[in-house]
N, C-alpha and C positions, 0 to 999 in steps of 0.2 A: 536547415538540413532536410533533405527529402527522405522519406521512408515508405515502405510498402504498407498497405493496409493490413493490420492484424485482426484477430478475432475481436468482435464487439466494437470495431472502429466506427461503423455507422451508428451504433447505439449511443456511443459517447459523443458523437457529433450532435445527435438529437438531444442528449441529456445536458449539454454544457450550460445553457442558460438556466435550466432548472436547477442544476447544482449551484450556480452562482447565486440564485435567488433564495434557495431553500436549505442548502447544506449546513449553514451555520446553526440552524435549529432543528434539523432533521434528527429525530430521537436516536436512531441506530448509529448515526455518526456522532452527534453532539454529546449524547449521554451514555454511550456504550463504547464505541470504538475509540474516540478521542481520549477519554480518561484513561483507557487501558494503554494506549500508545504513549501518551504524555508521561505516565507514571514510570515508563522505562527509559526515558531520555536522560542522558547525562547533561551536565551544564553546557549550554550552547553559546554562551557569551564569548564573542571574539573567535568563534570556531567557524571553519569552512564546512558547509553542509550541502549535501546533494539531496534535494527533494525528488525522489525517483518515482515519477508519475504524479505530478502536482495537481491534476484535475483542475478544479476552479480556484486553487491557490490558498485554501485555508491554512494549511501547514506552512506554506511559503511565508505568508503574512505573519503567522505566530512566531516563526523562527526569526524573522527580521526584527520583530518587536522585542525579542529577547536577546538581541545583540549578535545574531549569527550573520555570516556572509554567505548568501544562499545562491546556489545554482539550481534552477527548477527545470525539469524535463517532463514532456508528455508526448504521446503519439498523436493526440487529437488537436488539429489546428484550432478548433473552437475552444477547447479547454485552455490551450495556450493563450488565446485571446482573452478568456475570462481571467486568467492569472495576471496578465498584463493590466487588465482593467482594475484588478484589485490592488496590485502592488506597484504599478507603474515601472519606473526604472530602478527601483530599489533592489532588484535581484536580476541575475543573468538568467534569461528564460530561453530555452532551446527546444525545438521540436525534434524528437527522435523516438525510436522504438527500443524498448529494453530487450527485444529479441536480437538486436544488432549490437556489435561491439561499440563501446563508448569511447572510441579512439580519439575523439575530440577533447577528452578530459585527460589531464596529465596524471602520471603515476604518482602515488603517495601524496596526493594534494588535498585530501579531505579528512576531516576529523570524524565525520558522521555521515552515514547514509540512512535516510528514513524513507520507508516505502509503505504507504498506507493502503491496504486492501487492493493490492495490485498484482501480486505474484501468481495468483490463481488464473490470470489471463495468459500465463506463459507456460508452455509445455515443458521445455527443457530448462531446468533450473541451474544445471552445471555451468553453463556459459555465463549467465547473468551473475551468479555468485562469484565466479572467477573475476569478472569485471569489477564488481564491488570490492573484492579484495585488492585488486590492482590499484584502484584509485585511492584507497584508504591508506592513511599513514600507519606506521606500526602502532599497535594498541588502539587503533580507531574502532568505532562502533558501527554496527548495523542494527537498526531497530525496525521491525516490520510486523504488520498484522496481515492475516490471511484467513480465508474461510477455514473453519474447523473441519477436519476430515470426518468427524462424527456427524456433523450437521449435513454435509453434502451427501454422505452415504445413506443416512436415514430419511431425510426430507425428500430426496429424489429416488428413494426406493431402489437402490442399485443392488445387483446380485453379487458382484465381486468386489469386496472391499479393497483388494490389493491392486486393482486396475487403475491406471491413469487414463481418464476418459473425458471427452468433451461433453458438457451438459448444456442444455437449453433451458433458459428461464425467462420469465416475463415479469417486469416490474410495473406496479401502479405508480404513476406520477401525476402531478397537477396538470401535465400536458397530455395525459392518456397513458396507455400501456406501451412499454418499450421492451422489445425482445433483446436478451443479453445471453452471450455464451461465455463459459469459462471452463477450466479444467478442474476436476477433482482428483485427489491422490491420497494414498494412505499416509499415515504419520511418518513412517520410515522414509518416504520420498519427499518429505518436508525437511526432516532432520539431517539425513545423510548428505545431501548436496552442500548444506551449510558447513558441516564438519569437514567434508572432503576439500572444501575450498579455503581452508586455513582459519576457520573461525572456531572459537569456543563459545558455547551457549552459556551465558551467565544467568539468564532467567527465562523461564517459559511460564506464561501466565494464561489463566482462563478466568478473567475477572467478572464480577457481577455488574449488571447495569446499575446506574445511579438512582437515587430517590427521585430525581427530576424525570428520569425515564419512566419510573413507576407512575408518576402523576400524569404523564402524557399518554402512555400506552400500558395500562395496568395488565391487560391480558397477555401482551407480549412480554412484559416484565416477569410475570409468573412462569412463563415458558422458559425464558432465558436463565432464570435461577435454577432450572433443572436440566436444561439442554443447551450447552454452549453453542454459539454461532460463529465466533471468531477465536483465533489463536494468536497469541502475542509473544514475540521473542526479542530479547536483547542479546546480541552476539558481539564478541570482541575479537578483533584480528590478532592472531597469535603467531602467524607465519605467512610468508609469501607462497604463492603457488605458480 
């Protein structure tokens, strides 16, 4: 499936092989984000799951190994290639953009949508939340992690907390610096689109990094125990929209 380039498209094309090689043990992913997301997941055995923005396929593989039937999507051709490299034909893997309708997916066909550190690349959440609702079965779950609004507002020294605005960042990687863009938004513009789209928030979490994170990056660990970087939500579909 073809799709237009979204923000940070070129960045993730550059990052794909780096993710494939390093994301399994990258502290912010392996010992902070993943434990927080996995703690919110329902039982996935024999469930149909959409990995919404699969990146290099870590969650896709984890879901498969825990008995799920997985459809994985991403907007980056190279990330799709890395996911295929990781899981082969054990999942349905499709290139698409979450800014577009997921009209190739059937109504009420999934038990769970998982989206790891993705939604801050999307400006309009109303459309994507409606699509997640549409494809989920009654009482299906949406579990996602996203940049914490406190972190984006303070670290990037913004003036208006209530604005939705595009930010520029630069990440250090083993392959050098990569420029990345994403949107920051206030908490109300994280919560409201979820509720408006027929979901009930069962749990909202701001977990601590693990002890393994502390061993790998003690200075960052101390910061994260006082200033959250990510926000985690488990949401249950309670109505159609």
